N, C-alpha and C positions, 0 to 999 in steps of 0.2 A: 599395552598400547602407548606409544610415545605421545608427547604433547601435540605435535603437528597432526598426527592421525586422529587423535581425539578431538582436536579443534575442527577438522574437516567433517568428522562424523557428527559433531554437535551442530555445525552449520547446516549440513544436509538435513538433519533431523528438524531443525527450526524451520527451514524453508519448506520442507515436505509438509509439516504440520500446518503452516500458514496456507499452503496450497490446497490441502484437503478440507480445511475448516468450513468451506461453504456447505458441505454435507452436514456438518454438526449444526450450523445455523439453520439449515432447512428443517432439522429435527426440532428446533425451537419455534416453529411456525405457529404454534398455539398461542404465542405471546406477541404483542405488538413490538416493533423494533425498539421503541423507547424503553420498554420494560426489559428487553433483552440487554440493552446497554446498561441500564441501571443495575441489573443483577450482575452483569459482568464487572461493573465498577466495584460493587460491594464485596463480592466474593474474591475478586483480585486483591482488594485491600486486606481482607482477612488472611489470605495466603502470604502476601508480601510482608505484613506485620509479623506473622509467625516466623518467616524466614529471617527478617531483619533482627527480630528478638533473639533467635537462635545464634545469629552471628554477632550479637551485641552491637548493632549498628543503628538502632532506633534513634539514638541521640543525634545522628547526622541529619535525619529528617527534620527534627525539631529545630536544630541550629540553622538549617537551610531556610526554614520558613519563619525564622525569628525576626527577619528584616523585611522592610517593605519591598526592597529590590528582589530578594529571593522569592518572597510570596507572589509578587507580581509576575515575574518571569514564569514561575511554575503554574500559576493560575492560567496564564496565556497558553502555555504548552499543553496543559491539561484540557483546556477548552478545544484546542485544535485536534488533539488526539481523540477526544470524545466525539467531536463532529465527524472525524474520519471514520471512526468505528460505526457511528450511527448510520452514515450513508452507505458504508460497505454492507452492513447487515440488511438495511432496507433494499439495496440493489439485489442482494442474494435472494431475499424472500420474494422479490417482484420480477424474477426472470431476467435479471440484467447482470449475470455473473460475467459474461464476456466483456461487457463494458467496464466492469470492475477490474478485470484482468488487464485491460488496456491501460487503465489508470496506473496500476502498479508497474506495468512495463515502462510507462512514460516517466515514472518518478525519478529514476537515476539521472535521466537527462535534465529534468528540472532541477535536480540537486546541483548539477554542474553549472547551469545558468544562474541559479541563486548564489552559488559559491563565487561566481564572477561578480555579480552585482553587489553582494553584501560583504564579501571578504577579500575581494580583489584576486581571487584565484584565476589562473590562466589555463586555457585549454589549447591543446595542440590541434593541428589540422585534421587529424583523424577523428578526434573527439568532436570537433565542430561538424565534420562530415556526418558522424553518427547522429548528432543532434538534428541536423538538417533532414536526414532521411526519416528520423522519428517524427519530426513535424509533418513531413509529407504523408506518413502513415496515419497520423492523427487526422490530417485534412481529409483523407479518404473516408473516415468515419462520419464526417459531416454529410457526405453523400449517402453513405450506407444507412444511416438512421434518419435521413431526410430532415436534418436539423442539427442542433449542437449536441455533441455527446457529453452533456454536462456532468453526468455521473463520473466518467473517466477523468475529465478535467478537474473537477472539484476534489476527487480523491487524490490525484497527483499533486495538486497545488497545496491542499491542506497538509499532506504528509511531508512535502518538501519544506513548507513553512515551519512545520513542527521541528524538522531537523535544524533549521536556522535558529529557532528559539532555544532549542536544547543546547546548542553550542554556546549560547549566551547565559543560560541558566547556571546557577552555582553548583548544583548537586550532580553526582555521577549517575550512571545508568540505573542501577537498582534503587538507590535511595531517591533519585529523581522521579522514577516511575511511582514509587510509594507516595511521594509528596503530591504529585499530580492527581493520583487516585484519591488521596485523602481530601484534597480540595474539592474534587468533584463528588465525593461521597454524600455530603449533606443534600445536594440536589437530587442524587440518585435515591436516597432514602425517602426524601420528601415525595418524589414521584411515585415510588412504590407504595408509600402510605396512602397517597391520594387514590391510586388504583385499587388498593385493598378496600378503601372506604366506598369506592364505586362498585365493588363486587368482584374484583379480580383476585383470585387466590394467590398468595405469596409464592407458594411452591407448586402451582398448577394443580392438576387432578391426578392423584396416584403417585406411586413411588418412582415410576420411570420418569415422569416429567420433573419430579423433585430432584432426582439425580442429575438430569440434564441441566437444570437451572444451577445447581451447586457446581456442576462441572464447568460452567462458564469461567470461573476463576482459574481452574486448572488449565483450560484451553487457552487462557491468556498468559498465565505465568510460565508454563512449561516451555513453549517456543522462545519466550523472552529470555529465560535462564540459559537455554542452549545457545541462543544467539550471543548472550553476554560472555559465555565461556569461549565461544569461537572468536570473538573480537580480541580476546586476550592471548590467544594461542596461534592464530594464523594471520597471514598478511591481509590487509584491506583489499589488495588486488584479487586474491583468491576469493575473499568474501563477496566482493562486488560481482564476480562472475557467477558464483553459486546462487546469488539472490534471485536470479531469473527462474529458478526452479519453481518458486511460489506461483507467480502469475501464469507460468506454462501449465501447471497442474489445474489452476482455476479455469484456464481456457479450455482444457480437455474435459473437465467436469461439466462446465456449462454447455459445451457443444455435444459431447457424447452421452452424458448421463441424463442431463435435464433437457436436451433437445432444443436448445436455444438456436435461433436461425443463423445459418452461416451462408450469407450471400457472397457472390463473387467479389463485390467491393469490400466487404468486411474481411474476406480472406486476403485480398490484396493489401489491405491495411495492416493486418498482422504479419504478412510476409515482409513488408517494408520495416515494421518494427523489429522483426527477428533479424533482418539484415543489419539494422542499426545496432542491435544487441551484439551481433557477431563482430562488428567493427570495434565496438566499445570493449568487448571482452579481449579481442586480439591485442588491442592497444594497451589495455591494462596488464595483460600477461607479459607483453614485451617490455613495458616500462618496469614491471616488477623484476624481470630477469636482468635488465640493465642495471637497476639499483643494486641487486644482489651481487652482480659481477663487479660493480664499482667498489662495493664494500670489501671485496676479497683482495683488491689490489693494494 
């Protein structure tokens, strides 16, 4: 398998895993969301430390955290990522998978807006049209949920802000994630210790629950490693198009498996979002082809 095909396969694997993870988090419903995120942080750090040690890159993490600037940026990015994880798991366990899917559909469009605000990036007319249609789709959710779809908005905003902060943080993807996880780990361990003192078993009850808890690290690290390989081997255009696999699977799981309500307004909202996605994907694909054609001249 050549590099391009392996990159596409890795991207599809990453987004597929992210899309079906609601089923895994549902299986951890015997724990409160904060405990799930605490375990996810601890076991992710164990796996990341093993991987970085094998690749002899642990020194990068320590050097990145040795300055106030590096530690500050990664503490901020770690806090945003942990907040996003916590809300995502809470929404999954409380019958709001569809709203979570909406948040991750909106995320790329917020990335474009934040790119313009923070980094002076410019959008063409088709991209602005896609953003406008996506905003209209989000507005339909206000009527569908008879209020503010705050889960979707907070998920989209925190992950978009996380992307902004990561662009400013000094470490790369793998070592940066390890740094963020390491900074969050003391809080996670403290919470788990408090819960254990209050009577919550660290590894649940029985071997099945224990394996699910330990598996939170694998569920976190595996798609991230696949995603990291994909970013190095395929174009960001292709990656941007494939990223909608995740929320589409979340949407189908929430609707078809867990029976979350699909009203006409909610369906209209997602139809508008999918239209925006199609415009965005078509524009990204055409832009990528034009750049490729220009490089051949």
